[in-house]
VOBA-1610 file (N, C-alpha, C; in pm, whole numbers, padded with zeros to 5 digits, always signed):
BEGIN
Unk+02673+01070-00540Unk+02568+01098-00558Unk+02478+01011-00645Unk+02545+01039-00777Unk+02517+01005-00919Unk+02508+00855-00889Unk+02569+00802-00850Unk+02632+00632-00841Unk+02474+00629-00728Unk+02451+00698-00632Unk+02341+00604-00571Unk+02204+00617-00621Unk+02148+00739-00703Unk+02101+00744-00778Unk+02025+00621-00867Unk+02148+00651-00953Unk+02152+00491-01059Unk+02129+00407-01020Unk+02141+00362-00887Unk+02138+00211-00864Unk+02017+00216-00812Unk+01939+00332-00798Unk+01771+00326-00700Unk+01733+00369-00868Unk+01776+00403-00927Unk+01646+00411-01049Unk+01673+00299-01101Unk+01749+00196-01127Unk+01763+00049-01186Unk+01663-00048-01101Unk+01658+00005-00964Unk+01579-00090-00862Unk+01418-00078-00915Unk+01387+00080-00904Unk+01305+00132-00934Unk+01217+00058-01068Unk+01327+00084-01138Unk+01297+00013-01255Unk+01187-00115-01281Unk+01281-00183-01203Unk+01237-00326-01206Unk+01076-00330-01109Unk+01081-00265-01008Unk+00944-00286-00922Unk+00878-00171-01045Unk+00844-00078-01071Unk+00804-00035-01189Unk+00716-00122-01306Unk+00838-00178-01342Unk+00781-00317-01441Unk+00673-00402-01402Unk+00698-00408-01264Unk+00602-00529-01206Unk+00487-00443-01178Unk+00478-00316-01146Unk+00360-00283-01069Unk+00254-00258-01210Unk+00310-00213-01327Unk+00277-00169-01492Unk+00234-00297-01494Unk+00277-00433-01466Unk+00194-00548-01529Unk+00102-00577-01435Unk+00075-00525-01307Unk-00039-00521-01209Unk-00131-00479-01329Unk-00091-00304-01330Unk-00201-00255-01382Unk-00245-00287-01508Unk-00204-00331-01595Unk-00193-00404-01758Unk-00325-00512-01756Unk-00356-00590-01626Unk-00476-00709-01607Unk-00578-00626-01623Unk-00569-00637-01762Unk-00734-00655-01836Unk-00852-00675-01719Unk-00844-00765-01704Unk-00927-00823-01577Unk-00949-00754-01484Unk-00894-00663-01418Unk-00873-00593-01298Unk-00975-00421-01353Unk-00921-00388-01459Unk-00946-00293-01509Unk-01115-00295-01602Unk-01123-00351-01626Unk-01297-00397-01694Unk-01384-00425-01564Unk-01332-00500-01470Unk-01403-00494-01320Unk-01446-00325-01313Unk-01301-00272-01316Unk-01339-00154-01236Unk-01433-00094-01304Unk-01443-00045-01448Unk-01519+00013-01520Unk-01659-00046-01511Unk-01665-00135-01513Unk-01815-00213-01511Unk-01897-00161-01354Unk-01771-00181-01264Unk-01857-00200-01106Unk-01826-00075-01003Unk-01777-00026-01071Unk-01752+00154-01008Unk-01840+00242-00983Unk-01927+00229-01112Unk-02034+00327-01048Unk-02189+00252-00930Unk-02118+00139-00931Unk-02222+00068-00802Unk-02166+00085-00680Unk-02028+00090-00654Unk-01942+00089-00544Unk-01934+00221-00500Unk-02015+00354-00577Unk-01990+00486-00533Unk-02140+00483-00521Unk-02243+00423-00600Unk-02396+00456-00545Unk-02406+00363-00381Unk-02318+00256-00350Unk-02348+00223-00256Unk-02266+00296-00122Unk-02146+00371-00153Unk-02108+00483-00092Unk-02175+00578-00003Unk-02252+00613-00106Unk-02360+00719-00094Unk-02446+00679-00027Unk-02484+00586-00034Unk-02639+00498+00047Unk-02605+00485+00180Unk-02461+00374+00184Unk-02413+00304+00312Unk-02333+00342+00372Unk-02225+00453+00305Unk-02089+00534+00343Unk-01957+00418+00376Unk-01969+00325+00306Unk-01860+00243+00304Unk-01807+00270+00163Unk-01664+00352+00198Unk-01573+00351+00072Unk-01618+00308-00073Unk-01603+00347-00156Unk-01604+00288-00262Unk-01486+00216-00292Unk-01358+00286-00286Unk-01244+00169-00267Unk-01221+00066-00210Unk-01311+00063-00082Unk-01292-00035-00057Unk-01387-00110-00090Unk-01492-00130-00087Unk-01606-00155-00160Unk-01529-00277-00338Unk-01430-00196-00400Unk-01401-00253-00563Unk-01276-00300-00471Unk-01223-00295-00407Unk-01084-00382-00375Unk-01162-00516-00310Unk-01181-00503-00252Unk-01264-00613-00208Unk-01308-00712-00277Unk-01411-00688-00339Unk-01486-00712-00480Unk-01390-00807-00555Unk-01297-00689-00607Unk-01142-00773-00710Unk-01109-00863-00657Unk-01045-00813-00488Unk-00950-00952-00418Unk-01022-01042-00414Unk-01192-01098-00363Unk-01275-01189-00319Unk-01329-01263-00439Unk-01374-01176-00546Unk-01390-01233-00652Unk-01336-01268-00735Unk-01174-01275-00781Unk-01058-01246-00861Unk-01171-01208-00976Unk-01145-01048-00946Unk-01215-00969-01076Unk-01328-01030-01117Unk-01393-01080-01056Unk-01546-01125-01105Unk-01547-01273-01213Unk-01433-01329-01163Unk-01403-01463-01255Unk-01394-01596-01133Unk-01424-01568-01009Unk-01422-01704-00923Unk-01560-01775-00953Unk-01534-01918-00944Unk-01711-01963-00969Unk-01828-01932-00907Unk-01732-01855-00756Unk-01869-01854-00630Unk-01904-01713-00734Unk-01863-01640-00799Unk-01842-01477-00855Unk-01967-01510-00978Unk-01895-01593-01048Unk-01963-01637-01180Unk-02136-01709-01177Unk-02085-01840-01124Unk-02241-01892-01091Unk-02299-01836-01028Unk-02284-01759-00873Unk-02375-01736-00762Unk-02355-01578-00739Unk-02307-01528-00811Unk-02309-01330-00781Unk-02250-01289-00727Unk-02166-01390-00643Unk-02162-01329-00492Unk-02003-01297-00527Unk-01959-01163-00492Unk-01824-01088-00519Unk-01764-01052-00410Unk-01805-01135-00281Unk-01750-01094-00185Unk-01738-01156-00079Unk-01735-01300-00097Unk-01750-01445-00031Unk-01801-01410+00150Unk-01908-01365+00070Unk-02002-01361+00244Unk-02084-01434+00209Unk-02079-01545+00345Unk-02147-01640+00398Unk-02265-01694+00460Unk-02349-01769+00461Unk-02455-01779+00450Unk-02513-01696+00619Unk-02419-01730+00696Unk-02452-01728+00873Unk-02595-01756+00873Unk-02597-01705+00993Unk-02758-01766+01069Unk-02883-01713+01024Unk-02892-01585+01004Unk-02950-01531+00937Unk-03077-01544+00834Unk-02946-01609+00728Unk-02964-01586+00591Unk-03111-01654+00551Unk-03176-01614+00478Unk-03293-01681+00423Unk-03279-01716+00244Unk-03212-01663+00172Unk-03166-01655+00080Unk-03147-01824+00001Unk-03104-01784-00131Unk-03050-01879-00196Unk-02895-01922-00127Unk-02833-02054-00155Unk-02696-02071-00105Unk-02627-02141-00205Unk-02513-02157-00173Unk-02441-02264-00238Unk-02296-02292-00166Unk-02305-02421-00210Unk-02198-02503-00102Unk-02024-02470-00182Unk-01902-02456-00105Unk-01824-02467-00141Unk-01679-02459-00043Unk-01578-02500-00060Unk-01439-02479-00020Unk-01381-02368+00050Unk-01343-02357+00188Unk-01312-02205+00245Unk-01251-02244+00325Unk-01262-02218+00397Unk-01203-02204+00564Unk-01211-02348+00626Unk-01314-02412+00578Unk-01334-02568+00635Unk-01419-02610+00471Unk-01402-02772+00458Unk-01484-02807+00353Unk-01608-02768+00347Unk-01724-02769+00211Unk-01869-02760+00198Unk-01929-02662+00287Unk-01835-02509+00291Unk-01969-02445+00328Unk-02028-02380+00267Unk-02115-02296+00387Unk-02236-02272+00331Unk-02186-02052+00275Unk-02215-02065+00116Unk-02202-01876+00066Unk-02360-01834+00045Unk-02411-01742+00003Unk-02499-01690-00006Unk-02510-01683-00138Unk-02583-01687-00226Unk-02609-01695-00372Unk-02710-01550-00423Unk-02685-01514-00532Unk-02780-01340-00544Unk-02791-01368-00714Unk-02901-01281-00729Unk-02960-01293-00863Unk-02915-01220-00941Unk-02864-01115-00859Unk-02760-01042-01000Unk-02613-01010-00886Unk-02559-00937-00985Unk-02409-00877-00909Unk-02462-00760-00822Unk-02569-00678-00844Unk-02583-00509-00791Unk-02656-00604-00632Unk-02725-00716-00658Unk-02780-00753-00477Unk-02638-00799-00437Unk-02528-00869-00453Unk-02432-00907-00385Unk-02354-00754-00331Unk-02353-00608-00404Unk-02270-00528-00322Unk-02372-00490-00241Unk-02513-00472-00261Unk-02564-00402-00163Unk-02609-00525-00040Unk-02568-00614-00032Unk-02599-00712+00066Unk-02420-00687+00126Unk-02344-00679+00088Unk-02207-00634+00127Unk-02207-00507+00210Unk-02288-00373+00172Unk-02298-00249+00209Unk-02367-00305+00399Unk-02502-00356+00334Unk-02576-00393+00426Unk-02541-00526+00590Unk-02432-00620+00483Unk-02350-00682+00581Unk-02257-00619+00673Unk-02190-00505+00654Unk-02104-00420+00728Unk-02176-00297+00824Unk-02286-00274+00773Unk-02344-00156+00848Unk-02438-00227+00956Unk-02472-00383+00934Unk-02567-00468+01052Unk-02509-00539+01142Unk-02367-00529+01130Unk-02288-00597+01208Unk-02185-00504+01323Unk-02203-00535+01435Unk-02184-00417+01561Unk-01998-00462+01545Unk-01948-00573+01494Unk-01814-00509+01504Unk-01757-00438+01387Unk-01787-00405+01321Unk-01775-00325+01228Unk-01829-00183+01211Unk-01884-00174+01359Unk-01925+00000+01377Unk-01818+00090+01387Unk-01716+00054+01441Unk-01630+00136+01467Unk-01561+00229+01332Unk-01608+00158+01238Unk-01521+00218+01084Unk-01589+00269+01016Unk-01718+00338+01052Unk-01817+00423+01004Unk-01767+00516+01084Unk-01668+00541+01209Unk-01631+00666+01218Unk-01537+00753+01222Unk-01448+00606+01096Unk-01387+00694+00984Unk-01390+00739+00904Unk-01308+00843+00832Unk-01351+00924+00716Unk-01362+00870+00603Unk-01465+00860+00471Unk-01437+00779+00370Unk-01308+00776+00286Unk-01215+00866+00307Unk-01151+00869+00246Unk-00989+00785+00289Unk-01019+00780+00395Unk-00938+00695+00486Unk-00945+00506+00491Unk-00895+00512+00351Unk-00889+00346+00312Unk-00820+00255+00371Unk-00662+00310+00391Unk-00577+00231+00516Unk-00641+00192+00611Unk-00711+00290+00735Unk-00833+00271+00860Unk-00906+00182+00778Unk-00979+00165+00718Unk-01096+00111+00655Unk-01066-00084+00610Unk-00933-00095+00556Unk-00855-00167+00523Unk-00805-00271+00665Unk-00711-00223+00750Unk-00689-00298+00797Unk-00774-00281+00939Unk-00924-00207+00922Unk-01044-00212+01051Unk-01100-00371+01032Unk-01147-00373+00906Unk-01197-00465+00873Unk-01094-00614+00903Unk-00983-00622+00871Unk-00880-00717+00965Unk-00859-00733+01040Unk-00863-00664+01160Unk-00870-00658+01255Unk-01027-00746+01333Unk-01122-00682+01241Unk-01289-00713+01305Unk-01326-00855+01248Unk-01216-00871+01178Unk-01224-01037+01147Unk-01277-01108+01000Unk-01282-00987+00895Unk-01374-01039+00800Unk-01321-01116+00717Unk-01135-01145+00742Unk-01117-01240+00647Unk-01007-01290+00777Unk-00983-01419+00735Unk-00826-01466+00805Unk-00734-01457+00762Unk-00690-01417+00604Unk-00565-01396+00610Unk-00519-01287+00643Unk-00388-01345+00712Unk-00336-01201+00787Unk-00290-01076+00710Unk-00248-01122+00582Unk-00243-01032+00497Unk-00344-00939+00417Unk-00434-00948+00476Unk-00570-00922+00381Unk-00579-00744+00380Unk-00556-00716+00516Unk-00593-00550+00478Unk-00427-00499+00374Unk-00313-00551+00377Unk-00205-00486+00280Unk-00236-00559+00156Unk-00338-00631+00137Unk-00388-00670+00005Unk-00458-00599-00046Unk-00565-00529+00046Unk-00643-00436-00038Unk-00569-00321-00074Unk-00482-00268+00058Unk-00455-00107+00008Unk-00348-00119-00090Unk-00283-00260-00098Unk-00190-00249-00262Unk-00289-00230-00383Unk-00423-00313-00366Unk-00493-00288-00483Unk-00536-00178-00478Unk-00585-00110-00412Unk-00622+00055-00378Unk-00549+00131-00449Unk-00422+00136-00424Unk-00362+00214-00465Unk-00224+00169-00613Unk-00245+00041-00643Unk-00203+00024-00792Unk-00282+00088-00893Unk-00427+00068-00865Unk-00579+00126-01002Unk-00611+00258-00920Unk-00577+00296-00879Unk-00627+00454-00792Unk-00755+00424-00783Unk-00784+00354-00669Unk-00928+00342-00633Unk-00964+00421-00507Unk-00865+00495-00500Unk-00879+00589-00412Unk-00993+00728-00459Unk-00966+00725-00564Unk-01036+00848-00660Unk-01172+00794-00642Unk-01188+00776-00611Unk-01385+00711-00632Unk-01423+00737-00481Unk-01382+00754-00373Unk-01425+00740-00291Unk-01477+00940-00277Unk-01438+01020-00359Unk-01430+01174-00331Unk-01567+01190-00412Unk-01604+01090-00495Unk-01747+01083-00597Unk-01866+01129-00506Unk-01815+01070-00364Unk-01962+01029-00258Unk-01988+01123-00170Unk-01895+01270-00194Unk-01917+01369-00079Unk-02013+01493-00129Unk-02034+01544-00041Unk-02123+01653-00114Unk-02045+01761-00155Unk-02100+01923-00228Unk-02037+02007-00271Unk-01947+02029-00143Unk-02025+02056-00021Unk-01949+02140+00077Unk-01859+02034+00132Unk-01809+01868+00126Unk-01734+01827+00190Unk-01648+01815+00054Unk-01649+01816-00081Unk-01541+01831-00138Unk-01446+01956-00159Unk-01525+02073-00112Unk-01450+02187-00115Unk-01365+02198-00022Unk-01422+02139+00114Unk-01302+02073+00265Unk-01142+02031+00204Unk-01269+01914+00136Unk-01102+01787+00114Unk-01017+01839+00046Unk-01072+01925-00073Unk-00958+02006-00155Unk-00888+02111-00089Unk-00919+02191-00034Unk-00890+02296+00085Unk-00769+02197+00153Unk-00804+02083+00218Unk-00714+02022+00308Unk-00582+01972+00232Unk-00646+01893+00093Unk-00513+01876+00012Unk-00394+01981+00002Unk-00487+02087-00029Unk-00371+02177-00080Unk-00265+02215+00043Unk-00295+02169+00170Unk-00199+02181+00286Unk-00142+02049+00330Unk-00190+01915+00298Unk-00144+01815+00300Unk-00187+01720+00188Unk-00091+01757+00079Unk-00148+01678-00066Unk-00127+01539-00020Unk-00038+01460+00062Unk-00006+01366+00049Unk-00129+01257+00110Unk-00252+01352+00152Unk-00348+01213+00217Unk-00426+01166+00091Unk-00422+01232-00075Unk-00481+01177-00163Unk-00409+01042-00175Unk-00302+01034-00198Unk-00248+00904-00211Unk-00127+00888-00108Unk-00114+00876+00031Unk-00010+00881+00104Unk+00083+00744+00042Unk+00185+00764+00135Unk+00301+00657+00027Unk+00285+00516+00145Unk+00350+00434+00096Unk+00366+00295+00169Unk+00442+00294+00239Unk+00456+00253+00387Unk+00571+00229+00458Unk+00596+00101+00442Unk+00735+00062+00385Unk+00811-00045+00396Unk+00911-00074+00528Unk+00924-00219+00528Unk+01042-00248+00658Unk+01170-00295+00616Unk+01256-00285+00590Unk+01385-00335+00537Unk+01510-00301+00690Unk+01557-00419+00709Unk+01662-00416+00810Unk+01605-00346+00958Unk+01496-00413+00982Unk+01424-00377+01068Unk+01413-00214+01118Unk+01430-00158+00962Unk+01358+00043+00959Unk+01281+00033+00859Unk+01192+00141+00905Unk+01088+00182+00831Unk+01156+00250+00758Unk+01099+00252+00620Unk+01125+00346+00511Unk+01058+00357+00389Unk+01060+00470+00329Unk+00939+00511+00175Unk+00995+00514+00067Unk+00950+00492-00057Unk+01059+00523-00141Unk+00998+00596-00228Unk+01077+00716-00260Unk+01040+00839-00300Unk+00967+00855-00456Unk+00878+00939-00465Unk+00802+00936-00570Unk+00825+01088-00640Unk+00791+01126-00766Unk+00825+01227-00821Unk+00740+01382-00815Unk+00827+01456-00748Unk+00736+01577-00716Unk+00794+01575-00543Unk+00833+01463-00488Unk+00848+01457-00305Unk+00966+01529-00298Unk+00945+01601-00138Unk+01074+01653-00123Unk+01124+01635+00055Unk+01169+01695+00098Unk+01213+01647+00268Unk+01071+01707+00321Unk+01049+01835+00289Unk+00939+01871+00368Unk+00816+01816+00349Unk+00747+01755+00264Unk+00638+01692+00218Unk+00645+01562+00311Unk+00773+01455+00289Unk+00759+01347+00368Unk+00753+01404+00503Unk+00795+01513+00552Unk+00834+01517+00666Unk+00668+01572+00772Unk+00596+01627+00680Unk+00460+01631+00757Unk+00386+01545+00704Unk+00387+01439+00596Unk+00342+01331+00652Unk+00379+01212+00715Unk+00492+01224+00761Unk+00490+01094+00859Unk+00530+01171+01032Unk+00493+01337+01050Unk+00513+01409+01144Unk+00663+01412+01178Unk+00761+01395+01138Unk+00920+01407+01123Unk+00930+01561+01075Unk+01055+01604+01140Unk+01160+01725+01064Unk+01168+01674+00982Unk+01184+01789+00899Unk+01240+01741+00704Unk+01409+01761+00773Unk+01469+01823+00831Unk+01614+01806+00865Unk+01642+01700+00963Unk+01528+01647+01057Unk+01528+01458+01064Unk+01593+01418+00937Unk+01477+01379+00855Unk+01497+01323+00743Unk+01627+01312+00615Unk+01691+01442+00687Unk+01818+01456+00608Unk+01867+01394+00678Unk+01890+01412+00790Unk+02013+01379+00874Unk+02029+01197+00895Unk+01901+01147+00941Unk+01901+01030+00924Unk+01927+00925+00779Unk+01890+00994+00676Unk+01989+00943+00548Unk+02093+01018+00519Unk+02142+01069+00589Unk+02278+01128+00564Unk+02310+01178+00428Unk+02231+01289+00439Unk+02201+01328+00286Unk+02217+01507+00300Unk+02257+01554+00222Unk+02237+01718+00253Unk+02174+01834+00209Unk+02110+01901+00286Unk+01963+02005+00341Unk+01905+02020+00163Unk+02048+02018+00057Unk+01987+02086-00068Unk+01965+01993-00210Unk+01990+01859-00070Unk+01925+01744-00208Unk+01823+01777-00270Unk+01830+01672-00380Unk+01700+01727-00456Unk+01646+01570-00485Unk+01540+01539-00406Unk+01478+01350-00384Unk+01430+01364-00542Unk+01479+01224-00604Unk+01429+01202-00708Unk+01366+01058-00731Unk+01263+01075-00750Unk+01162+00916-00799Unk+01232+00809-00763Unk+01206+00698-00687Unk+01271+00616-00657Unk+01382+00606-00529Unk+01417+00710-00481Unk+01522+00711-00358Unk+01469+00634-00218Unk+01520+00598-00157Unk+01480+00528-00035Unk+01517+00605+00078Unk+01396+00639+00144Unk+01441+00736+00231Unk+01354+00686+00401Unk+01488+00667+00493Unk+01452+00570+00584Unk+01411+00742+00738Unk+01297+00647+00772Unk+01208+00709+00864Unk+01239+00733+00999Unk+01391+00690+01019Unk+01468+00664+01147Unk+01593+00679+01137Unk+01688+00697+01203Unk+01783+00691+01224Unk+01882+00556+01152Unk+01927+00511+01050Unk+01957+00381+01057Unk+02067+00341+01167Unk+02097+00229+01149Unk+02147+00091+01230Unk+02284+00137+01262Unk+02336+00164+01396Unk+02532+00169+01382Unk+02562+00020+01376Unk+02519-00097+01397Unk+02582-00212+01350Unk+02473-00297+01247Unk+02529-00370+01134Unk+02449-00414+01035Unk+02361-00522+01089Unk+02237-00520+01026Unk+02135-00647+01117Unk+02088-00783+00989Unk+02176-00750+00915Unk+02154-00849+00804Unk+02243-00956+00827Unk+02181-01101+00773Unk+02301-01194+00762Unk+02428-01156+00706Unk+02439-01079+00597Unk+02550-01091+00488Unk+02662-01071+00590Unk+02782-01061+00553Unk+02864-01061+00618Unk+02982-00951+00547Unk+02965-00944+00409Unk+03018-00854+00292Unk+02954-00843+00209Unk+03012-00689+00127Unk+02858-00681+00014Unk+03010-00646-00121Unk+02955-00737-00240Unk+03040-00709-00315Unk+02975-00615-00427Unk+03048-00509-00430Unk+03050-00409-00535Unk+02995-00397-00685Unk+02860-00349-00702Unk+02818-00373-00832Unk+02847-00256-00895Unk+02835-00244-01045Unk+02848-00106-01111Unk+02750-00037-01075Unk+02785+00074-01043Unk+02657+00212-00982Unk+02705+00230-00844Unk+02737+00113-00761Unk+02724+00154-00647Unk+02811+00275-00573Unk+02795+00339-00454Unk+02875+00411-00400Unk+02838+00369-00230Unk+02936+00410-00163Unk+02935+00378-00036Unk+02783+00401+00030Unk+02739+00527-00023Unk+02589+00542+00038Unk+02487+00471-00008Unk+02556+00414-00150Unk+02407+00330-00211Unk+02406+00214-00107Unk+02512+00150-00068Unk+02560+00019+00049Unk+02453+00049+00161Unk+02494+00189+00220Unk+02495+00170+00356Unk+02344+00216+00364Unk+02214+00229+00256Unk+02058+00250+00196Unk+02043+00056+00226Unk+02143-00012+00121Unk+02056-00131+00127Unk+02058-00206+00222Unk+02137-00198+00342Unk+02169-00230+00470Unk+02120-00152+00590Unk+02056-00076+00544Unk+02026+00005+00667Unk+02118+00057+00824Unk+02222+00071+00728Unk+02377+00116+00821Unk+02410+00239+00756Unk+02485+00313+00886Unk+02531+00421+00889Unk+02688+00438+00822Unk+02663+00503+00710Unk+02769+00541+00680Unk+02976+00543+00720Unk+02915+00633+00838Unk+03053+00606+00978Unk+03097+00459+01017Unk+02987+00352+01007Unk+02992+00261+01057Unk+03105+00176+00924Unk+03035+00184+00824Unk+03106+00099+00686Unk+03260+00106+00668Unk+03244+00299+00725Unk+03384+00351+00705Unk+03506+00298+00762Unk+03460+00265+00897Unk+03576+00213+01016Unk+03538+00095+01004Unk+03450+00000+00958Unk+03491-00128+00933Unk+03544-00180+00861Unk+03567-00095+00729Unk+03667-00103+00646Unk+03838-00035+00610Unk+03809-00006+00723Unk+03956+00161+00764Unk+03952+00198+00634Unk+03853+00268+00609Unk+03829+00345+00489Unk+03837+00521+00512Unk+03901+00593+00366Unk+03837+00761+00427Unk+03760+00762+00383Unk+03685+00878+00439Unk+03531+00939+00385Unk+03523+00953+00250Unk+03630+00923+00194Unk+03598+01011+00029Unk+03648+00893-00086Unk+03628+00758+00026Unk+03652+00660-00054Unk+03561+00590-00168Unk+03627+00537-00293Unk+03475+00519-00411Unk+03506+00392-00459Unk+03405+00277-00405Unk+03447+00114-00391Unk+03452+00111-00542Unk+03546+00024-00596Unk+03560-00063-00719Unk+03464-00170-00786Unk+03416-00184-00838Unk+03322-00299-00897Unk+03391-00415-00874Unk+03333-00482-00777Unk+03392-00625-00744Unk+03473-00621-00603Unk+03485-00490-00568Unk+03584-00474-00387Unk+03452-00507-00298Unk+03513-00564-00226Unk+03448-00614-00087Unk+03403-00540+00006Unk+03306-00507+00005Unk+03289-00375+00161Unk+03228-00464+00291Unk+03304-00486+00424Unk+03277-00573+00496Unk+03125-00507+00575Unk+03055-00558+00615Unk+02965-00521+00703Unk+02972-00560+00843Unk+03033-00635+00887Unk+03026-00707+01019Unk+03203-00755+01050
//
């Protein structure tokens, strides 16, 4: 098991390095510091989550550095539309020379963004969601046609979670709502920062964070913690560590990866390999005619098919 943890830690270090680099983007941090108060005020007035507003502003304006943002104070890429009577500018987007709204100041852009969402029937269902449901809002915006990018929702969610923007959604709550939310968090702590569900080998999985355990993950995904232990072929006393890959359903009986075999690297175990390819340990042992206590050596080939 130590080999498995070592491998996952190494992988996580690479992922953490990337995430840290994203967090250290000065332009993003400066943008958040400057415009978070405006986003929170808009949330109080119009019920649009501050996290969503900030994430859209960051994404659409390139953290305020795009030409449209710098010259026209348009931070949300809002096009003119038939009812627009204000100033406008032309820029290429989905089509050449499209009409975009221009504003006197950035605050006007934020206000218009809120009114744009409030005043369009296609976004009406979003206002039935909780202000803290940033994932529902992100996916709802994409579904309603706010942007043509198929990855738009995922990009918003990634920005929100990378920069902890969800914390601003609590600032628009009344004292009663805040107490109710804090009480709920004691029972369901994952609501404050849900795990991102990833897909590999046709299977859904999450990456464990510091403080996670099987019961917490089971509660978040409405899966018996005992099933999670079974799905990942671990023992019930196993202590989750940051970086552990945890599948949310049973691993495959057969390898679905294109690879025919795996060359063992330092620190890997048979369990590590089974997690990499989402295939059950029993399958690997059988394919390779190994005893279940076999410890693979560096450079050894482990057949997957």
